[in-house]
Backbone as XML, in Angstrom:
<?xml version="1.0"?>
<chain id="A" units="angstrom">
  <residue number="1" name="MET">
    <atom name="N" x="138.709" y="112.543" z="82.431"/>
    <atom name="CA" x="137.585" y="112.515" z="82.999"/>
    <atom name="C" x="137.000" y="112.336" z="83.857"/>
  </residue>
  <residue number="2" name="LEU">
    <atom name="N" x="136.975" y="111.143" z="83.738"/>
    <atom name="CA" x="135.979" y="109.919" z="84.444"/>
    <atom name="C" x="136.808" y="110.048" z="85.317"/>
  </residue>
  <residue number="3" name="ALA">
    <atom name="N" x="137.675" y="110.337" z="86.387"/>
    <atom name="CA" x="138.732" y="109.961" z="86.972"/>
    <atom name="C" x="138.256" y="111.579" z="87.793"/>
  </residue>
  <residue number="4" name="LEU">
    <atom name="N" x="138.082" y="112.449" z="87.244"/>
    <atom name="CA" x="138.244" y="114.191" z="88.097"/>
    <atom name="C" x="136.936" y="113.798" z="88.385"/>
  </residue>
  <residue number="5" name="ASN">
    <atom name="N" x="135.944" y="113.091" z="87.901"/>
    <atom name="CA" x="134.267" y="113.036" z="88.409"/>
    <atom name="C" x="134.333" y="112.655" z="89.243"/>
  </residue>
  <residue number="6" name="THR">
    <atom name="N" x="135.503" y="111.203" z="89.560"/>
    <atom name="CA" x="134.921" y="110.610" z="90.650"/>
    <atom name="C" x="135.619" y="110.826" z="91.627"/>
  </residue>
  <residue number="7" name="HIS">
    <atom name="N" x="136.063" y="111.538" z="91.387"/>
    <atom name="CA" x="137.397" y="112.244" z="92.699"/>
    <atom name="C" x="136.396" y="113.259" z="92.938"/>
  </residue>
  <residue number="8" name="ASN">
    <atom name="N" x="135.812" y="114.194" z="92.174"/>
    <atom name="CA" x="134.802" y="115.583" z="92.854"/>
    <atom name="C" x="133.844" y="114.531" z="93.856"/>
  </residue>
  <residue number="9" name="MET">
    <atom name="N" x="133.254" y="113.216" z="92.893"/>
    <atom name="CA" x="132.409" y="112.790" z="93.724"/>
    <atom name="C" x="132.812" y="112.255" z="95.511"/>
  </residue>
  <residue number="10" name="MET">
    <atom name="N" x="134.596" y="111.463" z="95.430"/>
    <atom name="CA" x="134.709" y="111.203" z="96.197"/>
    <atom name="C" x="134.836" y="112.583" z="97.613"/>
  </residue>
  <residue number="11" name="VAL">
    <atom name="N" x="135.298" y="114.033" z="97.010"/>
    <atom name="CA" x="135.482" y="114.731" z="98.118"/>
    <atom name="C" x="133.932" y="115.421" z="98.138"/>
  </residue>
  <residue number="12" name="ASN">
    <atom name="N" x="133.166" y="115.009" z="97.654"/>
    <atom name="CA" x="131.395" y="115.809" z="98.310"/>
    <atom name="C" x="131.403" y="114.837" z="99.288"/>
  </residue>
  <residue number="13" name="LYS">
    <atom name="N" x="131.221" y="113.434" z="99.348"/>
    <atom name="CA" x="131.113" y="112.700" z="99.994"/>
    <atom name="C" x="131.737" y="112.730" z="101.075"/>
  </residue>
  <residue number="14" name="ILE">
    <atom name="N" x="132.896" y="113.278" z="101.037"/>
    <atom name="CA" x="133.888" y="113.058" z="102.276"/>
    <atom name="C" x="133.238" y="114.566" z="103.488"/>
  </residue>
  <residue number="15" name="THR">
    <atom name="N" x="132.991" y="115.720" z="102.673"/>
    <atom name="CA" x="132.450" y="117.048" z="103.267"/>
    <atom name="C" x="131.443" y="116.996" z="103.534"/>
  </residue>
  <residue number="16" name="GLU">
    <atom name="N" x="130.485" y="115.937" z="103.105"/>
    <atom name="CA" x="128.982" y="115.810" z="103.980"/>
    <atom name="C" x="128.975" y="115.677" z="105.571"/>
  </residue>
  <residue number="17" name="ALA">
    <atom name="N" x="128.528" y="116.060" z="106.222"/>
    <atom name="CA" x="128.749" y="115.834" z="107.772"/>
    <atom name="C" x="127.426" y="115.329" z="108.161"/>
  </residue>
  <residue number="18" name="VAL">
    <atom name="N" x="127.471" y="114.266" z="108.620"/>
    <atom name="CA" x="125.957" y="113.860" z="109.088"/>
    <atom name="C" x="125.876" y="113.955" z="110.877"/>
  </residue>
  <residue number="19" name="ILE">
    <atom name="N" x="124.818" y="114.473" z="111.543"/>
    <atom name="CA" x="125.091" y="114.863" z="112.170"/>
    <atom name="C" x="123.277" y="114.262" z="113.530"/>
  </residue>
  <residue number="20" name="TYR">
    <atom name="N" x="124.436" y="113.339" z="114.566"/>
    <atom name="CA" x="123.406" y="112.261" z="115.288"/>
    <atom name="C" x="122.387" y="113.618" z="116.590"/>
  </residue>
  <residue number="21" name="GLU">
    <atom name="N" x="120.894" y="113.038" z="116.877"/>
    <atom name="CA" x="120.475" y="113.809" z="117.781"/>
    <atom name="C" x="119.681" y="112.960" z="118.954"/>
  </residue>
  <residue number="22" name="SER">
    <atom name="N" x="119.880" y="113.208" z="120.183"/>
    <atom name="CA" x="118.984" y="112.436" z="120.960"/>
    <atom name="C" x="118.289" y="113.718" z="121.773"/>
  </residue>
  <residue number="23" name="PRO">
    <atom name="N" x="117.102" y="113.595" z="121.741"/>
    <atom name="CA" x="116.429" y="114.378" z="122.507"/>
    <atom name="C" x="116.085" y="113.940" z="123.909"/>
  </residue>
  <residue number="24" name="ASP">
    <atom name="N" x="116.600" y="112.994" z="124.132"/>
    <atom name="CA" x="116.147" y="112.050" z="125.568"/>
    <atom name="C" x="117.348" y="111.557" z="126.061"/>
  </residue>
  <residue number="25" name="GLY">
    <atom name="N" x="118.386" y="112.032" z="125.985"/>
    <atom name="CA" x="119.892" y="111.747" z="126.682"/>
    <atom name="C" x="120.604" y="110.101" z="126.029"/>
  </residue>
  <residue number="26" name="GLY">
    <atom name="N" x="119.610" y="109.807" z="124.283"/>
    <atom name="CA" x="120.249" y="108.525" z="124.358"/>
    <atom name="C" x="119.656" y="107.980" z="123.828"/>
  </residue>
  <residue number="27" name="GLU">
    <atom name="N" x="118.296" y="107.751" z="124.806"/>
    <atom name="CA" x="117.233" y="106.514" z="124.687"/>
    <atom name="C" x="117.126" y="106.666" z="123.327"/>
  </residue>
  <residue number="28" name="THR">
    <atom name="N" x="116.547" y="107.563" z="122.327"/>
    <atom name="CA" x="116.233" y="107.645" z="121.135"/>
    <atom name="C" x="117.015" y="108.518" z="120.094"/>
  </residue>
  <residue number="29" name="ILE">
    <atom name="N" x="117.660" y="108.065" z="119.233"/>
    <atom name="CA" x="118.922" y="108.902" z="118.081"/>
    <atom name="C" x="118.103" y="109.164" z="116.829"/>
  </residue>
  <residue number="30" name="TYR">
    <atom name="N" x="118.377" y="110.383" z="116.617"/>
    <atom name="CA" x="117.771" y="110.432" z="115.153"/>
    <atom name="C" x="118.670" y="110.908" z="114.173"/>
  </residue>
  <residue number="31" name="VAL">
    <atom name="N" x="119.204" y="110.975" z="112.973"/>
    <atom name="CA" x="120.155" y="111.069" z="112.242"/>
    <atom name="C" x="120.065" y="112.141" z="110.994"/>
  </residue>
  <residue number="32" name="ARG">
    <atom name="N" x="120.636" y="113.496" z="110.406"/>
    <atom name="CA" x="120.515" y="114.345" z="109.904"/>
    <atom name="C" x="121.573" y="114.943" z="108.889"/>
  </residue>
  <residue number="33" name="GLU">
    <atom name="N" x="121.256" y="115.287" z="107.795"/>
    <atom name="CA" x="122.477" y="115.875" z="106.907"/>
    <atom name="C" x="122.689" y="117.242" z="107.692"/>
  </residue>
  <residue number="34" name="SER">
    <atom name="N" x="123.926" y="118.026" z="107.999"/>
    <atom name="CA" x="124.195" y="119.242" z="108.290"/>
    <atom name="C" x="123.631" y="119.965" z="107.541"/>
  </residue>
  <residue number="35" name="GLY">
    <atom name="N" x="122.984" y="121.061" z="108.177"/>
    <atom name="CA" x="121.816" y="121.895" z="107.479"/>
    <atom name="C" x="120.651" y="121.624" z="107.200"/>
  </residue>
  <residue number="36" name="SER">
    <atom name="N" x="120.267" y="120.685" z="107.339"/>
    <atom name="CA" x="119.033" y="119.863" z="107.334"/>
    <atom name="C" x="117.998" y="120.178" z="107.811"/>
  </residue>
  <residue number="37" name="THR">
    <atom name="N" x="116.638" y="120.283" z="108.108"/>
    <atom name="CA" x="115.791" y="119.880" z="109.046"/>
    <atom name="C" x="115.280" y="118.602" z="108.969"/>
  </residue>
  <residue number="38" name="GLN">
    <atom name="N" x="115.645" y="117.515" z="108.524"/>
    <atom name="CA" x="114.504" y="116.553" z="107.984"/>
    <atom name="C" x="115.374" y="115.871" z="108.545"/>
  </residue>
  <residue number="39" name="ARG">
    <atom name="N" x="114.952" y="115.197" z="109.573"/>
    <atom name="CA" x="115.878" y="113.809" z="110.349"/>
    <atom name="C" x="115.184" y="112.546" z="110.214"/>
  </residue>
  <residue number="40" name="GLN">
    <atom name="N" x="115.434" y="110.836" z="110.430"/>
    <atom name="CA" x="115.883" y="110.292" z="110.515"/>
    <atom name="C" x="115.761" y="108.964" z="111.588"/>
  </residue>
  <residue number="41" name="LEU">
    <atom name="N" x="114.857" y="108.304" z="112.145"/>
    <atom name="CA" x="115.389" y="108.023" z="113.417"/>
    <atom name="C" x="116.123" y="107.128" z="113.371"/>
  </residue>
  <residue number="42" name="HIS">
    <atom name="N" x="117.418" y="106.892" z="114.130"/>
    <atom name="CA" x="118.454" y="106.107" z="113.826"/>
    <atom name="C" x="118.576" y="104.891" z="114.703"/>
  </residue>
  <residue number="43" name="SER">
    <atom name="N" x="117.786" y="104.887" z="115.578"/>
    <atom name="CA" x="117.683" y="104.261" z="116.738"/>
    <atom name="C" x="117.104" y="103.889" z="118.198"/>
  </residue>
  <residue number="44" name="GLN">
    <atom name="N" x="116.687" y="103.062" z="118.707"/>
    <atom name="CA" x="115.576" y="103.154" z="119.795"/>
    <atom name="C" x="116.353" y="102.127" z="120.589"/>
  </residue>
  <residue number="45" name="SER">
    <atom name="N" x="116.465" y="102.953" z="122.281"/>
    <atom name="CA" x="116.842" y="101.383" z="122.994"/>
    <atom name="C" x="115.156" y="101.218" z="123.383"/>
  </residue>
  <residue number="46" name="PRO">
    <atom name="N" x="115.643" y="100.147" z="124.211"/>
    <atom name="CA" x="114.342" y="98.991" z="124.942"/>
    <atom name="C" x="113.114" y="99.852" z="125.122"/>
  </residue>
  <residue number="47" name="LYS">
    <atom name="N" x="113.675" y="100.365" z="126.653"/>
    <atom name="CA" x="112.793" y="101.535" z="127.084"/>
    <atom name="C" x="112.403" y="102.534" z="126.076"/>
  </residue>
  <residue number="48" name="ALA">
    <atom name="N" x="112.939" y="102.927" z="125.256"/>
    <atom name="CA" x="112.075" y="103.766" z="124.314"/>
    <atom name="C" x="111.686" y="103.648" z="123.198"/>
  </residue>
  <residue number="49" name="GLN">
    <atom name="N" x="111.177" y="102.284" z="123.228"/>
    <atom name="CA" x="110.339" y="101.638" z="122.370"/>
    <atom name="C" x="109.050" y="101.313" z="122.903"/>
  </residue>
  <residue number="50" name="ASP">
    <atom name="N" x="109.760" y="100.542" z="124.125"/>
    <atom name="CA" x="108.125" y="100.623" z="125.286"/>
    <atom name="C" x="107.799" y="101.803" z="125.098"/>
  </residue>
  <residue number="51" name="LEU">
    <atom name="N" x="107.852" y="103.068" z="126.163"/>
    <atom name="CA" x="107.555" y="104.371" z="126.293"/>
    <atom name="C" x="106.734" y="104.669" z="124.392"/>
  </residue>
  <residue number="52" name="HIS">
    <atom name="N" x="107.284" y="104.245" z="123.735"/>
    <atom name="CA" x="106.224" y="104.538" z="122.401"/>
    <atom name="C" x="105.279" y="103.811" z="122.147"/>
  </residue>
  <residue number="53" name="ALA">
    <atom name="N" x="105.204" y="102.087" z="122.397"/>
    <atom name="CA" x="104.205" y="101.717" z="122.411"/>
    <atom name="C" x="103.065" y="101.915" z="123.432"/>
  </residue>
  <residue number="54" name="GLN">
    <atom name="N" x="103.637" y="102.392" z="124.347"/>
    <atom name="CA" x="102.673" y="102.893" z="125.369"/>
    <atom name="C" x="101.577" y="103.712" z="124.999"/>
  </residue>
  <residue number="55" name="LEU">
    <atom name="N" x="102.394" y="105.205" z="124.218"/>
    <atom name="CA" x="102.121" y="106.634" z="124.015"/>
    <atom name="C" x="101.205" y="105.989" z="122.895"/>
  </residue>
  <residue number="56" name="GLN">
    <atom name="N" x="101.420" y="104.979" z="121.733"/>
    <atom name="CA" x="100.497" y="104.413" z="120.823"/>
    <atom name="C" x="99.148" y="104.057" z="121.534"/>
  </residue>
  <residue number="57" name="GLU">
    <atom name="N" x="99.026" y="103.328" z="122.134"/>
    <atom name="CA" x="98.469" y="102.637" z="123.029"/>
    <atom name="C" x="97.302" y="103.898" z="123.717"/>
  </residue>
  <residue number="58" name="ASP">
    <atom name="N" x="97.953" y="104.630" z="124.254"/>
    <atom name="CA" x="96.695" y="105.441" z="124.785"/>
    <atom name="C" x="96.417" y="106.562" z="123.839"/>
  </residue>
  <residue number="59" name="GLN">
    <atom name="N" x="96.918" y="106.720" z="122.857"/>
    <atom name="CA" x="96.083" y="107.829" z="122.244"/>
    <atom name="C" x="95.133" y="106.510" z="121.143"/>
  </residue>
  <residue number="60" name="LEU">
    <atom name="N" x="95.207" y="105.369" z="120.859"/>
    <atom name="CA" x="94.589" y="104.562" z="120.334"/>
    <atom name="C" x="92.979" y="104.287" z="121.499"/>
  </residue>
  <residue number="61" name="TRP">
    <atom name="N" x="93.563" y="104.690" z="123.145"/>
    <atom name="CA" x="91.934" y="104.409" z="124.157"/>
    <atom name="C" x="91.799" y="105.942" z="124.167"/>
  </residue>
  <residue number="62" name="GLY">
    <atom name="N" x="92.060" y="106.944" z="123.731"/>
    <atom name="CA" x="91.251" y="108.281" z="123.974"/>
    <atom name="C" x="90.414" y="108.180" z="122.281"/>
  </residue>
  <residue number="63" name="GLN">
    <atom name="N" x="91.269" y="107.965" z="121.409"/>
    <atom name="CA" x="90.182" y="108.022" z="120.054"/>
    <atom name="C" x="88.713" y="107.084" z="120.455"/>
  </residue>
  <residue number="64" name="ILE">
    <atom name="N" x="89.084" y="105.955" z="121.087"/>
    <atom name="CA" x="88.272" y="105.350" z="121.056"/>
    <atom name="C" x="86.958" y="106.013" z="122.024"/>
  </residue>
  <residue number="65" name="ARG">
    <atom name="N" x="87.579" y="105.958" z="122.901"/>
    <atom name="CA" x="86.282" y="107.116" z="124.050"/>
    <atom name="C" x="85.773" y="107.782" z="123.413"/>
  </residue>
  <residue number="66" name="ARG">
    <atom name="N" x="86.655" y="108.955" z="122.667"/>
    <atom name="CA" x="85.917" y="109.893" z="121.777"/>
    <atom name="C" x="84.794" y="109.721" z="120.615"/>
  </residue>
  <residue number="67" name="ALA">
    <atom name="N" x="85.277" y="108.320" z="120.017"/>
    <atom name="CA" x="84.188" y="107.673" z="119.263"/>
    <atom name="C" x="83.092" y="107.237" z="120.105"/>
  </residue>
  <residue number="68" name="ALA">
    <atom name="N" x="83.382" y="106.670" z="121.036"/>
    <atom name="CA" x="82.446" y="106.297" z="121.752"/>
    <atom name="C" x="81.332" y="107.186" z="122.153"/>
  </residue>
  <residue number="69" name="LYS">
    <atom name="N" x="81.190" y="108.429" z="122.208"/>
    <atom name="CA" x="80.422" y="109.071" z="122.100"/>
    <atom name="C" x="79.552" y="109.473" z="121.169"/>
  </residue>
  <residue number="70" name="THR">
    <atom name="N" x="79.433" y="108.801" z="120.032"/>
    <atom name="CA" x="78.863" y="109.289" z="119.024"/>
    <atom name="C" x="78.163" y="107.247" z="118.100"/>
  </residue>
  <residue number="71" name="ASN">
    <atom name="N" x="79.221" y="106.495" z="119.310"/>
    <atom name="CA" x="78.988" y="105.298" z="118.575"/>
    <atom name="C" x="78.607" y="104.156" z="119.321"/>
  </residue>
  <residue number="72" name="ALA">
    <atom name="N" x="77.172" y="103.950" z="119.093"/>
    <atom name="CA" x="76.295" y="103.098" z="120.576"/>
    <atom name="C" x="77.414" y="101.634" z="120.571"/>
  </residue>
  <residue number="73" name="ALA">
    <atom name="N" x="77.397" y="100.991" z="119.606"/>
    <atom name="CA" x="77.699" y="99.619" z="119.726"/>
    <atom name="C" x="79.673" y="99.822" z="120.292"/>
  </residue>
  <residue number="74" name="LEU">
    <atom name="N" x="80.058" y="100.922" z="120.587"/>
    <atom name="CA" x="81.440" y="101.429" z="121.392"/>
    <atom name="C" x="81.408" y="101.709" z="122.492"/>
  </residue>
  <residue number="75" name="GLN">
    <atom name="N" x="80.011" y="102.091" z="122.854"/>
    <atom name="CA" x="79.579" y="102.423" z="124.075"/>
    <atom name="C" x="79.374" y="101.526" z="125.261"/>
  </residue>
  <residue number="76" name="ASP">
    <atom name="N" x="78.654" y="100.745" z="124.194"/>
    <atom name="CA" x="78.700" y="99.204" z="125.127"/>
    <atom name="C" x="79.535" y="98.779" z="125.182"/>
  </residue>
  <residue number="77" name="ALA">
    <atom name="N" x="80.544" y="98.276" z="124.199"/>
    <atom name="CA" x="81.589" y="97.332" z="124.234"/>
    <atom name="C" x="82.664" y="98.415" z="125.751"/>
  </residue>
  <residue number="78" name="LEU">
    <atom name="N" x="82.762" y="99.393" z="125.611"/>
    <atom name="CA" x="83.278" y="100.168" z="126.806"/>
    <atom name="C" x="83.387" y="100.368" z="127.798"/>
  </residue>
  <residue number="79" name="GLU">
    <atom name="N" x="81.334" y="99.835" z="128.083"/>
    <atom name="CA" x="80.821" y="99.649" z="129.718"/>
    <atom name="C" x="81.298" y="98.155" z="129.934"/>
  </residue>
  <residue number="80" name="ARG">
    <atom name="N" x="81.647" y="97.136" z="129.307"/>
    <atom name="CA" x="81.368" y="95.791" z="129.290"/>
    <atom name="C" x="83.300" y="95.754" z="130.057"/>
  </residue>
  <residue number="81" name="VAL">
    <atom name="N" x="83.832" y="96.953" z="129.405"/>
    <atom name="CA" x="85.119" y="96.637" z="129.432"/>
    <atom name="C" x="85.602" y="96.963" z="131.123"/>
  </residue>
  <residue number="82" name="LYS">
    <atom name="N" x="85.003" y="98.017" z="131.025"/>
    <atom name="CA" x="84.306" y="98.891" z="132.498"/>
    <atom name="C" x="84.121" y="97.641" z="133.630"/>
  </residue>
  <residue number="83" name="VAL">
    <atom name="N" x="83.571" y="97.229" z="133.406"/>
    <atom name="CA" x="82.770" y="95.873" z="134.393"/>
    <atom name="C" x="84.024" y="95.136" z="134.417"/>
  </residue>
  <residue number="84" name="ILE">
    <atom name="N" x="84.820" y="94.582" z="133.128"/>
    <atom name="CA" x="85.499" y="93.628" z="133.407"/>
    <atom name="C" x="86.710" y="93.422" z="134.132"/>
  </residue>
  <residue number="85" name="TYR">
    <atom name="N" x="86.934" y="94.796" z="134.177"/>
    <atom name="CA" x="88.475" y="95.324" z="134.562"/>
    <atom name="C" x="87.633" y="95.519" z="136.753"/>
  </residue>
  <residue number="86" name="GLN">
    <atom name="N" x="86.604" y="95.815" z="136.599"/>
    <atom name="CA" x="86.362" y="95.985" z="137.838"/>
    <atom name="C" x="86.199" y="94.870" z="138.952"/>
  </residue>
  <residue number="87" name="LEU">
    <atom name="N" x="85.588" y="93.945" z="137.677"/>
    <atom name="CA" x="85.512" y="92.309" z="138.115"/>
    <atom name="C" x="87.017" y="92.121" z="138.424"/>
  </residue>
  <residue number="88" name="SER">
    <atom name="N" x="87.601" y="91.886" z="137.650"/>
    <atom name="CA" x="89.430" y="91.272" z="137.783"/>
    <atom name="C" x="89.838" y="92.056" z="138.904"/>
  </residue>
  <residue number="89" name="LYS">
    <atom name="N" x="89.394" y="93.160" z="139.422"/>
    <atom name="CA" x="90.537" y="93.920" z="140.808"/>
    <atom name="C" x="89.811" y="93.644" z="141.827"/>
  </residue>
  <residue number="90" name="SER">
    <atom name="N" x="89.251" y="92.923" z="142.293"/>
    <atom name="CA" x="88.376" y="92.091" z="142.759"/>
    <atom name="C" x="88.862" y="90.981" z="143.562"/>
  </residue>
</chain>
């Protein structure tokens, strides 16, 4: 009986299909089981990692700008950043 259960487990493992998907031409690869909509990140190219990091940074600056509308300390800090940026361009 133990051998039969082991055999059934082996058959189930063999018949489960794994699907690899890439929404961006191979830069980012996700994996999911056949029939499932839940996917996990499998790998990312350095280019995709850089893009992801840049998007996160852009989102953070957007959150900071929105929060600065009601936070005087953030408003002041952003004004100082703008001045430093303008001076550094000269």
